[in-house]
C-alpha positions as CSV (number, residue, x, y, z in Angstrom):
1,M,99.9,99.3,68.7
2,A,97.8,96.1,68.9
3,K,97.0,94.8,72.3
4,T,95.9,91.5,73.6
5,T,94.6,89.9,76.8
6,I,96.2,87.1,78.6
7,Q,94.7,85.2,81.5
8,V,96.7,84.6,84.5
9,K,95.8,83.4,88.0
10,Q,95.1,85.9,90.8
11,E,98.4,85.1,92.5
12,T,100.3,85.6,89.4
13,R,98.7,89.0,89.0
14,E,99.6,90.0,92.6
15,R,103.1,88.9,92.2
16,L,103.5,90.9,89.1
17,Q,102.2,94.0,91.1
18,G,104.7,93.2,93.8
19,V,107.5,93.3,91.1
20,G,106.6,96.4,89.5
21,S,106.6,99.9,90.6
22,K,103.9,102.3,91.0
23,G,102.9,103.6,87.4
24,E,104.5,100.7,85.6
25,T,102.2,98.8,83.4
26,Y,102.0,95.0,83.2
27,D,103.5,95.1,79.9
28,D,106.5,97.2,81.4
29,I,106.9,94.7,84.2
30,I,106.7,91.6,82.0
31,M,109.3,93.2,79.4
32,D,111.6,94.0,82.3
33,L,111.4,90.3,83.5
34,I,111.9,89.0,80.0
35,A,115.0,91.3,79.6
36,A,116.6,90.0,83.0
37,Y,115.8,86.5,82.0
38,E,117.7,86.9,78.6
39,S,120.4,88.7,80.3
40,R,121.0,85.6,82.7
41,L,120.8,83.2,79.9
42,E,123.5,85.1,78.1
43,E,125.7,85.1,81.2
44,L,125.2,81.4,81.7
45,E,126.2,80.7,78.1
46,R,129.1,82.8,78.4
47,R,130.2,81.1,81.6
48,A,129.6,77.8,79.9
49,K,131.8,78.6,77.0
50,A,134.6,80.2,79.1
51,P,137.9,78.2,79.7
52,D,137.9,76.2,82.9
53,E,141.0,78.4,84.2
54,E,138.9,81.2,84.5
55,Y,136.9,79.6,87.6
56,V,138.4,78.2,90.6
57,S,136.4,75.4,92.5
58,F,135.7,75.8,96.0
59,E,137.5,72.6,96.7
60,R,140.6,74.1,95.2
61,V,140.3,77.3,97.3
62,K,140.1,75.3,100.4
63,E,143.1,73.2,99.5
64,E,145.2,76.4,98.8
């Protein structure tokens, strides 16, 4: 598999290390973060397309 080098700030590298587990590569960590991001986007899109009746506003809950 082809590999490449990317430049990140020292702080970014340290934060990536904090996100990952021992033995995980930076590639593993980044792929996990991308998957979580994509999953969150899908959830937000699903919610945006859902009928309003599925969600009850906080104001409505307070009234009831």
